[in-house]
N, C-alpha and C positions, 0 to 999 in steps of 0.2 A: 615798449609796451607798458602801460600804466598798471599799477596795482589796483586790484578791486578795492572799492571803497568800503568803509564799514567793517563788517565782520572779517572780510578777507584781507584787510590792510595790516601790515606789520609795523608797529611803531619803531623808530630807530633804525630802520633799513637805509643805509647811506646810498648816495647815487652810485658810488663805485660798486657797492654790493649788488645793486639792481643790475648794473652793466655786467658784472661777472655772472650772475645767475642767469640772465637772459642769454648770454653768449655760450655758456658752458654746462648749465645744469637743467634748465627747464625742458620739459618735453616739447618737441616741435614736430610739425608736419614735414612732408617731403620738400616743401618749398622753403623751409626754414622758419616759418611763422610759429611763434610760441603758442602752445595749446593750454598752458597753465600759468597761473600767477605764482610768485614766490610762496604765498600762503598755501596754494594748492600743492606745491611740491613738498612742503613740510608736512602737510596733512597726509599726503600719499606715503611718505616715508614713515611717519608715526604709525599710521594704520597698519602698514605692512610689518613692521618690526614688532608691534604689539601682538599681532596675530600668532606669533610663535608660542605665546602662553597656552594656546589651545592644545599644543602638543603634549603638555604636561598636566593640563586640567581642562577637560571639555566644558566645564562651567565657568571658566575664568572670565572675569569682567575686562575683556580686551578694549572695550570702548573707553572706559575710565583710564586704563593704562595709556592708550593712544593719546588721550587728552594731556596726560602728564608729560609724555615724550614730546608732544607738540609744544607744550608750554616751555620746556627747558631749551628747545631748539629756537623758538621764535622770540625768546627773551635773550638768546645768544649766551646762555649760561653753559651750554654744552652743545657741541656739534660733532657728528661722526665724520670719518674721513670721506673724501669726495666721491669715490665710487658708490658708497651707500646713499648719499644724497642724490646722485645721478640715476642710479639703477634700481633702488628699491621699489617694488611695485610695477616694474616695467619688464618687458619681455626678456632682456638680457639678464637681469637679476644677479649680476656678478658684483658683490659688494666689498671685496677685499682689495686693498692697495698693495700688499706686500706678499711676495712669493720667493721661495728659494728652490732651485732645481739642482739635482745632482749632475755632474759631468764625469762620466766614467771613462776609462782609458782604452776604449775600443771605438772603432769607427761607427759601429751600430749605436753604442750608447751616446756618443757625442751628437750624432744627427737625430736621434730620438729626442735628446734635450733641445736641439734647435727647433724641432717640430713643436715641442711643448711650449717653448718660448713664444713662437708665433701665436699659438692659441691664447696664451696668457695676455700677450700684448694686444691681440685683437679684442680682447675683452676689457682692456683698459688698465691692466695690472702692470707692475714693474717687477723685475726679476733680479735675484742675486745668485751668483755662482762662485764656487771655488774651482780653480783650475789646477789645484795642487796635486790631484790624482793623475794628471796627464804626464806621461813620460817626457823627459826633456828633449829639446831639439838635438838631432843627430844620434839619438839613441836607437838601438836595434829594434826592428819590428819583425818578430820571429815568423809571422804568417807569410810574409812576402820577401823576407831576407833584405828588406829595404831599410831606410832610416826614418825616424820620426821627424815631423816638422815642428813639433813642440807646442806648448800652450798658446803662444802669441798668434801663431797662424790660425788656430781654431777660434780664438777670440775675435779675430777679424771676420770669420764666418758668422758668428752671433751678431756682430755689429752690422754686417751687411744685411742680414735677415731683418733686424730691427729697423733698419733704414728703409727697407723695401715696404715693410708693413706700415710705416709712417706716411708713405706717399698717399696723397689724396686730401691733405689739408687738416687732418685730425691728429692731434697729438696722442701718441700711444706711449707704452711704457718705456722707461729707461732701464739700464742694467748697472749692476755692481759686479766688478770683477776683482776677486781676491787671489793672491798667491802667497803661499807660506814663504817665510824668509829663508827657510832651509831648502827650498827647491833649487836645483841646479841652474835654472834659467832666471833666477831672481834679478840679476843685474839688468838684463834686457827688459824685464817686466817693469822695473823702476823707471826706465827711460822710455817706455813704450808710447807715452803721450807727450814727449818732449816736442815732437812735431804735432801741432795741434790740428793738423788735418786728418789725423787718424783716430779711430776708436771714439768718435765723438758721441756715441750712444752709450758710453761706459763711464761711470765713476770707477776709479780703481783705488784699491787700498792693499798695503802689504800686511800680511798676517804675522805679527810679531809674537814670539814666545818668550816666556820667562827666562829660559836658558840663553836666548839671544840677548836680552836686555842685560843679563848679568855679565855676559861676554863684552857687551858694549862698555859697561862700567869698568870692567877690568882691562879693557883694551887688549883682548886676546882673540885668537881665531875661534871659529865655530864650524861644525860639520854641515856639509850639504848632503842631502839624502835623495837617492833616486827612488821616486815613488813606485816605479815598476818592480824593482827588486828589493827595496828597503835597505840597500847597501850604501856605504859611504861613497860619495861622488866627488870628494875633494874638500877643501876648506876655504874660507874667506875671512878676512879680518873684520870683525863685527863693527868696529868703530868706523871703518871705511865705508861699509855698507850703510850704516846709519847715517853717515855724513852725505852720502849720495841721495838717500831718501830725502834728507832735509834740503839739500841743494835744489833738488827738482821741485819740492813743495814750494820752496821760496820762488822758484822761477815761474810756476803757473798754478800753484795750489794742489797739484797731484804728484805723487800718490798721497792719500791719507794713510793712517796707520790704525790697525785694529789689534787689540791684545787678545789673541785667541785663547790663551789659557784662562783668562778672566771670564770670557764668554762661557767656557765649559765648566769653570768653577760654580757658576750660577745656572747651569743647564739643569732644568727641573726633571728631565727624564733621560738621564745618562744611559740607562739600559737600552734605549731606542737608537742610540748613535751619538756621534760627536758633532757638535756645531762647527761648521767650517766657513759659513758665509752669513751675510746679513742682506737686508733689502737695500735698494739703491741709495738711500740716504744714511745708512749705517746704524740706525737706532734699533733695528729689530733683528737680533740674531734668531735664525730658524734652522731647524733640521731639514734635510731634503724632503721636498714635497709638502712642507708646512706653509700655511698662510696665516696672516694675522689681520684682525680687524681693529682699527685704531679709532680713538675719539678724544677730544680734548675739552676740558673744563676751562671756562674763561674766568681767570682769577680776578680780573678787573670788576666783574659782577659780584664778587664776594665781599666787597668793601661797602659797609653801610655806616654812614655818619663818621667817616674817618677811622673806623675799626673793622677788623676782619670778623665776618659773621660766620663763626665756626659751625654753629648748628645748621645753618643753611647749606654750607659747604658739605657737611656730612650727608644731608639729604640729597644733594645733587650727585655726590659720589655714588651713593647707593643706587639711585635711579640710572646713572650712567653705566654701572656694571651690569645691571639688569638689561639695559638696552643692548650692550655689546654682546652679552651672552645670547641674546635672542637673535642677533645678526647671524651668528654661526648656524642657527637652525634654519633660517629662510634663505640663506646664501645659495646661489647656484654656482657651484664650483666648476672651473674650466676643465679639470681632469679628475678622473675617478680616484687616482692616488692621492691628490690634494684633498679631495672630500674625506677620505679615510683618515689621513693624518691630522687634518684640521679638527675634525670632530673627535678624534682620539685624544688630543691634547687640549683642545678648547682655549688656546691662548688668546687673550685679549690684551690691548695696550691702551690703557687710560692715561692720558697725559694732560698737559696744560697749555693754554695760551694766555695772553694778557698779563704776564708776569711783570713786565715793565710798567703797564698801566697800574697794576696794584701798587707797586712801589711808589709811583708818582702820587697816587691818591692818599697813600699813607705818609707822604713826605719824606721818604727814604731814598737817598741817592743809590743808584744801581751799583756804583763802584764803592761800596762801603762794606765794612765787616758786619754791620747790622743787617744789610741786605743778604749777604751770604748766609748768615745764621738763620734768617727768616726763611730763606729758600729751602734750607734743610728741614726746618720745622714744618713748613707747609707741605713739602713732599712726604715727609714721614707721616703726617696726618692722612694725606690722600692714600698712601700705600697701605697704612694700617686699616683705615676704613674701607678701602677697596677689597682687601683680603677678607675683612669681616663680612662684607656684602656677598663675596663669592662663597664663603662658608655657609652663609644663610641660604643661598640658592642650592648648595649641595644637599642640604637637609631635605629639600623638596624634590630636586631633580637628580640627585646623585652626584658623586665626584666625577671628574673627567675619566673616561674609560681607561686611560693608561695610568691611572693613579697608583696601581700596585708597582712597587719598585721605584717610584719617583721619590724626590727628596722630601715629599710631604708624608710618605708612608712610614711613619715612625710612631712608636708608642706615645700616647699623650697628644698627638697632633690630630685635630679635627679634620675630616675630609673637606676638600676644597673643589669648587666647581671648575676652576680655570688654572691651567699649569702656570701661567704668568698673568698678572693683572695690570702692571703699570709699564708705560713707555713714554718717553718724551720725544715726540715726533716734530719735524718742521710743519707748521700749520699752514704755510703757503696761502692758498686761496681761501680756506675756511676762515682764516683770521681776517681777510678782507670782508667776507660776509658778515662777520661778527663786529667789524670795525674795531678790531683789537690788535695789540702788538703781537708779533709772531713768537710762538713757543716760549722759551725762556730767554730769547734774545732781547738786548736793549732796543730802544727805539732806533730805527734806521735813520730817521731824520725828523726834526720837529716841524719843518716845513720844506716843501719841494715844489719844483716847477714842472708842469707837464704840458705838452702841446697836444691839442685836440684836433679833430678831423678838418676843421675849417681854418687851421693854422693859428687859432687864437691861443694865447698862453694863459693857463690857469694856474693859480697858486693853491696847493692843497696844504692845509694846516692841521696838525694833530688836534683833534677835537677838545681834548683836556686842556692843552696849551691855550687854544683859542678861548675857551670858557674862562680860564684863569686870567688871561690878558685882558679880556673885556671887563671882568669883575674888578681887576686891579687898576684898570684905566690906562694901560700902556699899549693897547691894541691899535694898530693902523695897518692898512693894506701895504703901505710903503715899507713898514718894518717887516711884515711877513715876507715880502718880496726879497728884502735884503737877507733875511734869515735863510730863505730858500737858496739864494745864490751863495751864501757863506757856508752852508751845510751844518752849522752848529750855532747854539746861542751863548756859548761859553765866553766869548769876548764881545757880546753885544751889550753895550752899557745901558741901553734903555730898559733891558730886562733886569728886574731886581735880582740881586745875588742869590737869595734863597731859592728863587725860581730857577735860575741857571744851574744850581747844584743838583736839582732833582730831574731836570730835563737833559740828561746826558744821552748822547748817542753812541753808536757802535764805535766810532773813531775817537770819542773822548775817553774811552776806557782802554786801559793797558791790556795787552795780551794775557798777562798773568792773571788779571782780574777776571777775564773771560773764562779762563781755565778754572779758577777758584769757584766760580758760580756753576760751571758744568759739574764739577766734583761734588758740590753741595747737593745738587739734585740727583746725581748718580748714586749717592750714598743710600738712598731710599727708593730706587727704581729697579724693578725686577729685570728689565731688559737693558736698554742703553739710552743714552741722551744724545739727541741730535743738536749740535751747537756749532756754530762757525766762530772760529777765533779770528778776528779781524786785525790786520796789520796795516800800517800806513805804507805807502809805496816806498818810503825811505828806509823801511826796516831792513836789518842786516840778516844774513844767513845764521849768524850766532844767536840772534834773538829768536828765530824760528826754532833752532835747536833747543834753546832754553825752555820754550813752551812744550815741545815734545817730551822733554825729560820731565817737566813738571807734571804733565798729564799722567805719566807713568807713576811718578811718586805719590800723586793724589788719588790713585786707584781709579782713574777713568778707564773706560773700555775702548775708547778710540778717540781720534782727533781729526778734525777738518780745519784747515787754515785757509785763509784767503788774504793775499797781499794786494792792496788796492791798486788796480790798474795792471796787474800781472797777466790778466787774460783779456783786458779791454784795450782797444785801440785808443780810446779816451773815455773817461767817465762822464756820462751824460746826465746822471740822475740827480746828483746834488753838487753844489760847489761851482765856482766859476774860475777858470784858469786866468791868471794875471798875465796878460800879454801886452807888452808895449808896442804900440803901432810903429813900424819902421818906415823910414822914408824911402820911396822908390829910387832905384838906381837910375843913372842917366839912360841906360839901355831900356829900362822898363818905361821910363817917361816917354821915350820916342819909339816904342814898339810899333811896327808897321805890319799890317796883315799882308801876307804874300798873295799875289794874284795867281789865278789858276791858268796853267799853260793849256794848250789845246790837247796835248797827249800826256797821259800818265801811265805808269806801270802799276799793276795791282794784283792782289791775291784775295780769294774768297774762301771763307771758313764756314762750314756748316756746324751750328751749335743746336743741341736738342734742349728746348725749354718746355716748361709746363704748358705753354700755349701752342706748341708745335715747333717745327724746325725753323730756326732763324739763320739766314745767310748774311754773314758780315763781310763786306768787301773793304779792304784797306788799300788805299792808293798812296804812292810816294812820288815826289818830285826829286830833283837833283839834291835838294837840301836834306830830305828825309821824309818822315810821315807828313801827309798833306791833308787827306780827307778820309771819311768813313761813311759808307752807305749800308743800310740794312734793308732786308727783304724778308717778310714773314711768309712761312710756308702756307699759312692760312691768310688769305688776302683780307684787307679791311680790318675794322674793329679797333678797339682802344689800344690793344698791344702793339698793333702795326703803327699807329700814330705816335705812340710814345717812343717806339724804337726810332722812328724817323726823326723825332725831336732830339733824341739822344745823339743820333748820327750828325745832325746839323751842329749841335753844340760842341761835339768832339772835333769836328772838322774846323769850326771856328777857333777852338782852343789851339789846335796844332798849327794853323796858319798864322796864329798870333804869337807863336814861340813857346807855348806851354809844353813841357816835356811829357812823353808817353806815360812815365811812371806816376805822374801827378793825376793823370786821367784815370789810370788803373786804380790808384788809391781811392779816388772818389767813388768809383762804380763798383769795385769788387766787394762782395759780401752783402749788397743790398738784397733784401729778401722780400718775396711776395707770397701770395696764398697758394701758388701752384709751382713748388719746386719740381726739379726733374733729376733723375739719376741718383747715384750714391757714391760715397767714397770720394776719390780724387776727381771723378766725372760729374759730381753733383753740381747742378746749376740752380741757383737760388731764385733767379729772376731774369728777365731780358737784359736789365742793366748789368747784372753779374755775368751774363753770357757775353756781352760786348767786351767787358774787361778781360775775361778769359780768352777771348779771341785775339785781342790786342797782345796779350801776354804770350800766347802761342806764336803770334807772328814775330815778336821780337826774339823769341827763343829760336825760331826756325831760321831767322835771318842773321843770327849770331850777334844780335844787339842787346842781349839781356844783361850785359855787364852793369852792376849796380842796381839792378832791379830786384826789389824785395819780393821774393816769392814765398814768404811765410804765410801763415794763416791770416786772411782778412775776412773770415767768415763772420757769422752773426756776432755783432759787437755785444759782449755780455754786460756792457755798462747800460744798454738801453734795450727795451723790449722790441724783438723783431716784428711784433704784430701791431703794436700801437705806439712805440716810441717812448713808452712810460718808464716809471722808476723800476729798476731791477734790484732786488736784494739777493745777496749770496747767502744761502741758508742751507746748512747740512749738506754741502756739496752740490747744491742745485741753484739755479737762477730763477727767481720767482718775481713776476711783475705785480706790483702793488696797485696797478691801475685796472688792467683787464683780466688778471688771473692767469696769464700765461705761465707755464712752468716747464723747465727743461726735463723734469722728472715726472711728468704727467700728473 
């Protein structure tokens, strides 16, 4: 769909941004046809959010305010979180991204929370939970004289519910699961995602306490507490538990860690309860039934003529706080309890994106002391000006209703409208819309390759780098291709050294430098900072432990790490593996296709796919696997023809001597628009169904020796929807091409 010309056109909207908006944000009819342009969408949002001013002043000039909101969004100086862009002014009207729900220690409370989770995910939100109040596995259940199944079994219930809601092709919300480190089931929790086939709708983090961290440093035991009785339930060695957390994080990036006492140190309303959990990406601590509305200022737009325009930044901060407070008024909350808590505390989370862009425009390397110091200065300015704007709103609208007894309710403190003002969130798809770097992350890549629908290869280049390269005269398509394959410019001699120094990418930066930047922004952020600490694949467990300890020492509120390739079968987004072609063996040179005998023995397996039942017949001759046929329960159509093609190619492979495990490896995990089932029974596509049928056949016939039955699900190195670049950000995988996000 083309943008309207003239007044409706938005200058600077990239092709990727248009693709993402059309696919995920614009209002569409039942056939999927877009009913609005991007300009229409921004106008719809601006008008809806500005209308909240009428609540406080019936004579308010909402038209002028709508124009101001429209301007900061369409110049990409500020964008709200995705649900606000998608739903403001539409029937659903649910504008929040972050929710936390309580999980009580009774069957009634647990399944009430499951129901509430379903309603939130249906509306497009993500949910965070603490499972720390659930009694441990094998504990007594007085009402039935039975024994408890423990937190992990109920986490699986939430996971299955989330998976079920996601069926139908639309991404719904993700979950955060947190367990206190002093819970008796903590060791099982730490290992619960070691098998990556389970709990795939959860990010998990261990809630660490100050007492535990002191025990780690002293290498002594600490107490486990039964949440049902509050009694001591044994002891564990703190350093061994910490090492297990680190080992598992090194293995596949989870669990993350969250410092619970620090969250509650900054809890603005302690009289209302204790903060036990966060949203799925970890940056928004919330009380039970709270939600938060997020938005981000694009720092790259705050640079004018090589200098930071502090006055303009102040103006955008003030307008953004006004915008986010208005969101609370017009929001349609999925639960009455959430409506009450959110309006009572009025938490907003103003953050940033384009931080890496700002540094580049200022000529400052991301991995420098100057950058860290500037990060702290920028965030202090935004936090101070944000609080000032919130206090100005309180003069007209009043403080947040739960102000009495809050940390602000002190002599000499002016009333404030919002219990929290700042949050650094992962900006995922909104940074694609703004054509900006994500959050406070460094550049993911200077240039990368993506494959489009017609199998053409396109090279995407960072727009600032492309502009500089052309101005300095070293731009060429061949060079951009080489940079894309290499993944970095740091040893590309054609790029001037001073340019190489400022165009650093995530893997050019040491893990310690990642943490130092996170800590700089955390120092002046009310809530928390979503930041991924990237490690090369060769990183050691000791290096991960060093970063976890450094995060504690620098007063971060949590850590998410990602070791390259630890969850990817292979990284497809940047870089090219150096593989030397090997000569074929004599057997390979003279491989002969086996002829088909007149009679074969075979087995048929029924697999449920999103296109209906698929019957997979596997035949063997005296040598072994020989051929594979497929029959679709729904005759004809594209799915049937594709399955027939798969069957023919598998048969040819087997008759030519290719091993079954190689076939499984190529087919398993391929995803389509219509997956089926959940958990271990999930089938991602017809190709995935064929692979699983072969796998089942080998297991049934006792020939599974040497077969890798590990997780070959969605390759987190590439987007399952478009094959594009995937960034690991705040515990999530986000596609920079089409806007796909694991965390909605």
